[in-house]
Each structure stands twice: as structure tokens, then as C-alpha cells.
N, C-alpha and C positions, 0 to 999 in steps of 0.2 A: 496228771494232763499232761497230755505231748503239745506244743504250738509249734505250727505250721508256720518257717519261716521262708518259703519260698518254691519256685516250682526247680524240680531236679533232684539228682541222684542227692541223698539222705549224706550228710556231711560235708559235700561241696559247697568251700565258701566262693561265692563269687567275689571279682575282683572291682572296689568301688569304682564307679563310671568318674573318670576324670574330664569334668567341662572345659579345662584349659586345653585339652588335645589336639593336635593340627591337627587331626579328621572328625572333630568332634563338627556337631550342626547344632548350630544354638539358636532360638528364637529369634529374632529381629522384627522388630516393629514396622512400619511400612512406613517413609521416611528416614529411620537410622541410619546410619552410614557405617562406615568400619571406622572412620576418625570418630566418630562421636562414641563411641565404646562397643560398639557390636564385633563379633569375630570375623576375622576375614576372609575365612574359608566359606560362611555362612552363604549360599546362594536362595534368591527367594524362590518360595515353591509354586509350581505353577497352578493358576485357580480351574476349578472346575469348567470345562469347556461348554458354554451355552448351549451349544447345542445339545448336550448330553441331556442336560436340565430340561429342553424343550421335547425333547424325547420321552423322557420319565413325565411330565408336563401331559404330553397328549395322552402317552399311555392311561393315564387316571382318568381325562376325560373322556376314552371310548369303555371304560367302565362305570363310569357316571352314567353315559347315555345308555348302556346296555340296561344298568340298574333302573333305570325310568322306564326302558322301554317294557324288560320283565315285570314293573309293576302295573304298569298300564296294561299289559295284557291280564295281567292275574285280575285286576277291577273288570276288564271285560268280559272274563269267565264267571267271573261272580256275579255280574250283573246277567248273561244270558243264564246261567243258575234259577237267579231269583225270578227270571220271567217264565222260566220254564215251571218253576214252583209254582207261582199264581196261574199260569195255564191249568195247571193239574189239578189245583183247587177250585175252578171254575169262577175265578175273579178275573175282571180286567186291572189293572196297576198302572195308569197314566204318568205318574213319578218315575216308574222303574222306565217305562218305556223313552221319556225323556231323559232320564240319565244316559240311555244304552246309546241315543242318539250323540248327547253328548262326547261321550266316550269315544263314539267311532267319528267321530268327526276330528279332534283333537289326538293325532296319535304319533306319539316321538319317533325317532329316525334311531333305528337300531345299529350300533356298528357291527354284529356279529352278521353273518350273513344268515347262517341257520336260525337267530332268535328273528329276524329281518321274514324269513318264510313263515316261520310260525304265525308272527306277530299278523301279515297280511292273510292268514288262514283264517286267525278268530277273527279279522276286524272285516272280512268277507263273510262270514258267518250273524255277526252282526247285522249286518246291512239286509242281508239275505230275512233275517225274523224279522227286522222292521218293514223293509218292505212287504212281508205277507202280513203283517199287522195295519199297513195303510192304506191297503185294498178293500 
């Protein structure tokens, strides 16, 4: 069996890293200075910009809003389908109507404009069905 010793051409030996070389960058804990044993050439690594972190967090927030809006739209469609099945079976289901009223009243905001338009159309259809049942 052949052991893999590293990445590169076979037989090419790498020179071992020299930690005390003048161009090497060593790890230095925050508060340690060159006088206390750290490397003189080591510069602190700049931290991740706060704006970048906030932008990534905002992107995740939009996805979360869209997931909630999509789930709510699917719940509305399921309630409308249940109402249609009850109508075709010739029975009235007041609990299904009440569920549809609650779903149509609390609609989450969608960040994606296409999803928001679809959700608006579904809510409009639910309100039309509720108005038909109220009369």
C-alpha cells in the first residue's frame, strides 16, 4: 500500500517551514507585543468588516421572510382547497372558514417582489371566497 505524503509531484520534497524566518508571520495573541516574545514582523490581521457581516445577516433575513411568506401562501392554498372540497361534498365547514379568515388577516411580508405578487393574488382569492360565503 502506498501512503500519500502531500500534494505535489511524486518524489518532490518540500523544505520544512522555518518559523524564525524574517518573512514569516506568526500568530500573536491580542495584547502580546514584539518585546514579550512575539515576532517583530507579524502584523495584526484586520477583522471582518462589520458592514459585511450585517449585509450577510440581512440576506439571511430576506430568505427567512420569503420562507415564512411562502409557507403562509401554501397554507392559504390548502385552506382554499379544503373549502372547495367541502363545497363539492355539499357540506358547510365553519371551522375551515374561520381558519381562512385568520390566514387572510395575518399575511407576512415577502422580500421577493414576485412572491409578494403571488401572495397578494392568493389573499385576494381567499377574500373573494369569504365574501361569497358571508352574503
